[in-house]
C-alpha positions, 0 to 999 in steps of 0.5 A: 276209239277206232282209228280214223283217216285224216279225211274223216277227222273234222276240226280236230275232234275225231269223235264229234257229230254236229247236231241241230239245235233243239227246240224248246229249252225248259226253265232250270230250277236252281238249287242252292248249289246252282248259281254262279256259273250258269249263264242265260241260254244262248238260243231263244226258246222255240215252240215245240208244236209242229210247224205248218208248211209255208209255200211261196207263190211266185205268181202273187209273190205271197206266202201261202200257209198250209196247215198240218192236218196231222200234227205230231203228238209226243207223249208227256215226260211222265209217260215216257218211262211208264212202260219200263218195269221197276226192276229194269237195269237199262233205260234208253230214252233218246231224242224224245224232247224230255225236259225234266228228269223228275217227271220220269219218276226215276226213284222206282228203278232201284236196280238201274245200271244204265240210263241213256237220255241222249238228245233231249232238252234237259237243262237241270240234272238235279233229278239224278238224286233219284237214281240208285247209287248202289247199281248205276254204272253208266249215265249218258246225257250227251246232247242236252242243254245242261249248264251245271253239274249238280251236287246231287250227282255225288252219290253215284259212286259206282259210275264207270261211264259218264257222258256230258258231251254237247251241253253248255257246261262251263265248270267241271265240279261235283264229281270228286266222289265218282272215283270208279269212273273209267270213261269221262266225256265233256266234248263240246261244252264251254269248259275253260279249265281242267280241274277237280279230277284229282280223285278220279285216278281210275279214269282211262279215257278223258275226252275234252275236245271242243271246249275253251281250254288254254292250259293243260293243268297239273290236274292231269298228272294225278290221272296215272291210269289214263290211256286216252286223252282227247283235247282237240279244238281248244286253245292250248299253246304248249304241252305240259303237266303230263310227266306222270302219264306213262300209261297214255296210249292215245293223245289227240291235241288237234286244232289248237295253238301248239308250235313245238313238240315237247314234253312227251318224253315220259309218254313211253307207251304212246301209240297214237299222236294226233297233232294236225292243224297247229303251228308246228314247224319241226318234228322233234323230241320223239326219241322216247316215243318208240311205240308210236304206230300213228303220227298225224302232223297234217296241216302244220308248217313242216318243211323238212322230214327229220327225227322219224327213222327210229319210229320202227313201229310206225304204220301210219304217217299223215303229213298232208298240207305241209311244205315237204319238197324232197322225196329223198327225205321221205326215203331217208326217214321212212324208207326203212320202216318195215311196218309202214302201211299208210302215208298221206302227203297230198298238198305238199310240194312233192305232190303239187309239183309232181302230180303225175309221178308223185305216187310212183316216186313215193312207192319207189322211196318207201318200203314194200310194206306200203299199201296206201297213199292218200286214202288210195290203195296201191295197185300191184 
C-alpha cells in the first residue's frame, strides 16, 4: 500500500474507489448453507440491454426517443472463458456482466493459480466448488453482488489472496480452513462483527474499511503476524484487543468514533498511524510507538501540540483542520525531528490567522529537513 497524502484520502478509506451500480442482478440459487444472513437485494433489477437515447425537444416540450441501430452485443457467460486453454494458470474476466460462476465451466482449469472476476454481477459463489484447491492462490471477486460466503470455498486451502471488497456480505464465515491466507479484503460490505478469523494466523494484511463494525473484537489478537490493519469508515469507538499485534506496521482507523488515543503501547513496530476524522482531543499515549514515520490526526479536536518530540523517526505529520494556534508549540514538538519532511497544518488558527506569514513561520520553526508544507514544496 503506497502512502497517500491527506487530499487523496477520502472518507477514511484510502484504497477505495466508488463504482457505479451494476445493471442486472442474477437470482441467487440458495444451498443448504445460504440462508439467514441474506437480505433482499437493495437495488431493483435493471435491464441489461442497451438503452435508447432520449432527447428533450424544447420547442414541443416532448421527449424524442432515438433508437440505437447498433446495440452492444455481449457474449454469454458460457463463451467468456472458452478461449482459455485447460492448462491456464491465470484467468482475468473483468467488467463483463458475468452473473454465474457455473456457466464458466471452471472445473476444466485444473492448474489454475489466479482467478480475477472483478466488476461483474455475481451474486452466488457456490460455483467455487469447481476451482482447484491444490493450485489456486488468488481469488479476486471485488465489486460484485455477493451477499454470502458459501461453504464451498473451504477446500481452497492454498489461497494466499482473497478479495471480496465492494459486495453485500454481512457475516465473515466459512473461511476458517483458508489458513494460508496472507491478504484478505472485505472493503465496503455490510459487516458488523470481526469474527471467524482466529485460524488465519498467517494474515499480514486485513482490510475491513467501509463496513458497520463498532468493536475491535478479541479475534484480532490471534492474528499475530498482522502487519497492516485497515478499519477506516466504520463505527468504532475505542482501541482494544490489539495487545498481541506487535508486528503491526500500519494501522488506519480514520472516520470512526474514536475520542482517545490509547491501547497502542504494545504496537512497538507501528510505522504509520491514520486517525483522521475522529473526535480525538489530545495527542497522548504514544510513548512506545517510537518507530512511527507517519502520523495523521487530520480533522479532529486537537488544540495543543504535545507528546510528539520523542518520535524521532517521524517524516510526515498531518494535522490539518484542528485548533492549533501556537507556532511555538510546533517548534517545541517538531523542530528537532531531523527526519521530518512533510507537515500539514491548513485549516488551523496558525494558518487561518496568519495567511501571509504562515509558511515562512513554519519554515523558521521547523528543521532543515522540512521539504513540503500542505502538499506544496518549499522553494529554496
